[in-house]
N, C-alpha and C positions, 0 to 999 in steps of 0.2 A: 538652575544648575550653572555653576561658574564655568567660564570658558577654560578649556584645557583639561577638564575632568571627564572621566568616562562614566556612563551610567552603570549602576549596579543592579538595577531592577530588570527582570526579564521583559521582553517585548510584550505589549498588551494587544497587538493586532490579532484578529481572529484568523485562524488557519483554515481558510476555505479554498476550495478549488476555483480556478478561474472560470471554468465553464462546467456545464453539467457532464460533459463527456470526460472530464478529468477526475470525476469522483472515483474513489477506489472501487474497482470492479475486479472480480476474479479473472486472471489472465488465462485464456483458453487458447492454446495453440493446437491446430490440427496438423500434427506432424505428417500424417499420411498425405494430406494435400500438398504440403510443402515438399515432401520427397517426390511426389508424383510430378510436380511442376519442375523440379530439378532434373529428374530422370528424363522428362520430355525434352528439356533443353539439351541435355547431354546426347540423347538419341538424335535430335535434329542436327546437332553439330557433327556427329559421326556420319550421318547420312550425307551431309553437305561435303564432308571430306572425301567420302567414297565416290560421290559423283564427280568431284574435281579430279581425283586420281584416275577414274575410269575415262573421263574426257581427255586427260593428259596422255594416257596410254594409247588411246585411239587417234591422238593427234588433232583433236577438235577443240582443245582447251585454249582459250584466248585469255592471256593475262590482262588484268585491268590496265588501262592507259595511265602511265605515270603522271601525265599532265593533270589528270583528275585529282591526284593527291598532292601535287606540287613536288618540288625538289628541295630536300633538306641538305644543307652543308653543315656537317658536324665536325667540329675541330676543338681540340683542347688548347689551342693557341689563340688567345684573343688579343 
């Protein structure tokens, strides 16, 4: 093929998956397990928030030390 021309023939490489796990398999999503996991995360977050509010109302809540997270100086003037 001369330099500067484009091939017109389709590629002849075999279309094979890279690994056995990449072979076409039916996709099965267990939506009930996904929703159960999400619901558990939401419930855990709600419980954590309730515990913080309760401790704050009792006066026993201690905020995290700011030095742990560092100090950020945010400015739009650079």
